[in-house]
N, C-alpha and C positions, 0 to 999 in steps of 0.2 A: 501526373499523381503518383508515388512510387505507396505500391500496398501490400509486395511481398518480393523474397527474394527466396531463391532456391538454389542451393550446390552444395560442395563439401569443402566439411568442418578442414580447414589447413592448418589450424594453430591456435592456443589458446593464451591466454593474456591475463594480465588484474583485470577487469571491468568490460571485457571483449575479447573476442574472440575475430580469428581469418576464417572466410567463406571465399572458396576459390569457387568461383563461375563462368567456367570455359577458362580461357586464357589467363584469364583478369582475375584477381584474389581484391577482396575488400575489407577493410576492416571496419569490424560494426560491432559498438558499446551495446553493452547487454546486463540485466540485471541478478542475481545471484544467481536465484531460482534456476532460469537456463544455464547461464552457463557451469552447473553444479548434474543439467539436465545430458550437454552433448559431451561427443569428445572429437577427439579426434579419427577424422576416415568416415566423419557420418554423416549418410545425406539428407540435409534439412529443409523442410521450405516456411520462411516465421512471417508473421508478420512483422512490418519494419515502417519506420517514420525516417524523416530526410527532415535534415533542417540545417540551413547555413546559417553560419554565429560568425560573426564580425571579432577578429583575432589582431589586434594590431590596425596594420594598413592592408588587410585582408582578409577576403571570404574564404571559410574554409566549412567544406560541408561534412557533413556529422548526421551517420546513419546508425539507429537505436533497432533493436530484433528485440522483440517478445515472446513471451510462451503460448501469449493468448490474444487474442483483440480485447477483448477484458483489461489487459494489462495496458495494451497499448493504449485506449481509453482512457485510462485514470490517468500515463502516461502526459497525453495532451491534455486534461485537465487541468494537472498538475503545472506545466507551460503557462495556462491564463489565469496563474497568481505570479503577482507582483515579485521581482526579486528571483525565480529560479528557472530556474538555464537548463538548458540538455541533459549536461550532466549531474545536473544538482540533482535533479529529478526521478532520472536513472538509479542515481544511489540510494536511493531514499526508495528504492521498491523493495527490498529487501523482506516481506512478508508479503504473502497473495492479495494482488486486488483485491478480489472478494472485501476482505478482515481489512485493509485500511481503506475503500470505499463505504464501508459499515462504523468502522469508528469515525472517517469524517460525519455519515449524517447524524452519528447520535453524538455528536460532538465533541468527541471523547478527545481531548488535549493530548491528555497524559499519554496515549497507546501515541501519538504522533510522534510524540518529542522523543521517542524510543527508536523511530528512523534516523539514520543515518544525516547529521547537517542539517536537520529539522527541530530547532531551537522551541523554547514557550514561545518567542514572539513569531515565529514562523508559523507554526503551530495553529495559534488562536486567528491568523492573517490565512488557511489556507480554509477554518473552518466559516470562517464569517462570507471568502470566496467560493464556498464549493459546497456545504453544507444544503442548503437547499435542493442542489443539482442531484447530490447523491442521494437525498432524501425520496424523492421519486424514484430510486431505483432500492434500493432496501426502505421502504415502509416502516417496518416493524424496529430498524434500529432508530429510528430517531427521539431523543432524548431532549424536543426542546422541553416539554413540561415536566421534567424528573425532577424528585425533591431532593433540598440539599442531600439528604439522608441517603438517597439513592447512587445520586452521582458521589459523594464521598463514597461510597461502599464498590463503587464502580471503577472510582482511581487506585483500591486498596488491592480488588481482583487481580486489575489489569498488572498492577506492580509487581504480582506473587505471578505470572508471566501465565496469564490463560487466554485462552483465544477469544475475541471479540464477539464468536455465536455462546463458547462456553458463558464468558462471564455475563450475554444478556438471558441467556437459560436458565440461569444460578439466579441470576436473582429476580424476574418472573417465577420461579419457585417458592424463592422465600418471601418475598412479598403476598403471593397468594396462600403461605405459610401462615405470617409473622401479620397482614393488616396493611394497612397505606401508613398507618404514624410508626412506622418500623425506624430504630434511628440504623445510622448507617451503620457501626460496629456490628447490632444483632442483625442485620443481613448478613454485613461479612462473616459469622456465628456459622446462621443459617445455610445461607451457601455452599460453604466446607463443609458441612454436614451431611449436605446431598450430595456433594460431589464426590466425597470420600466415603458413603453407603452405595456407592451404584454398586 
C-alpha cells in the first residue's frame, strides 16, 4: 500500500502538481488547500492515496496527495459513498477537513452543498452514509436531536459564510441566553449580536 511520497515539486497545474522522485516525475491530484501551500522547487513529504480507475477499456492509476492524514481519511470516507469517485472527492475538499467532518457529524447538508460538485441529493447521501462515523470523531457537532429552530438558525449562519465551529459556538451561546424554546430568527439575531460584540 502506498502511504507517502517524498520529492521535489516540479510543476503546478489545475487540480494537481508534478512531483519529481529521483528520475521519475509523477502527477498527483491534490485539494485546493494543499496546492495553495506548495511551490515549484519545494521538497515535500505527503500522505497519498493510490487508486486504479477504469476509463474506457484501460486501468488508470490516480494518485492523490494530501496536506494531512485527516484530509486523506476524509477523502477515503468520501469514496465509500456511492457515486463519489477519486476526482470528485478531491475536488470537494476545498474547506479544512475538520470543518467538513464536523458538518457531516452535525448533519449540516447546507454546508455540504457549498462544496464543489455536491448537490442537495449528494449531501443527503453523504450525511446518511457518514454521519455516524463522523459523530464519533466530533461528538460535540452532532445535531441529531436539534430542534427545527436550531437547524434553521444553523443553516442561515452557514449561508453567511461562518465556519462550522463558529456557528456551533454562537448557537450554543444564543441558546444559553435565550433558552431552549427560542425561534430560529431570535437565535440568529442573538448569535450575530454575540459575534459582533467580540
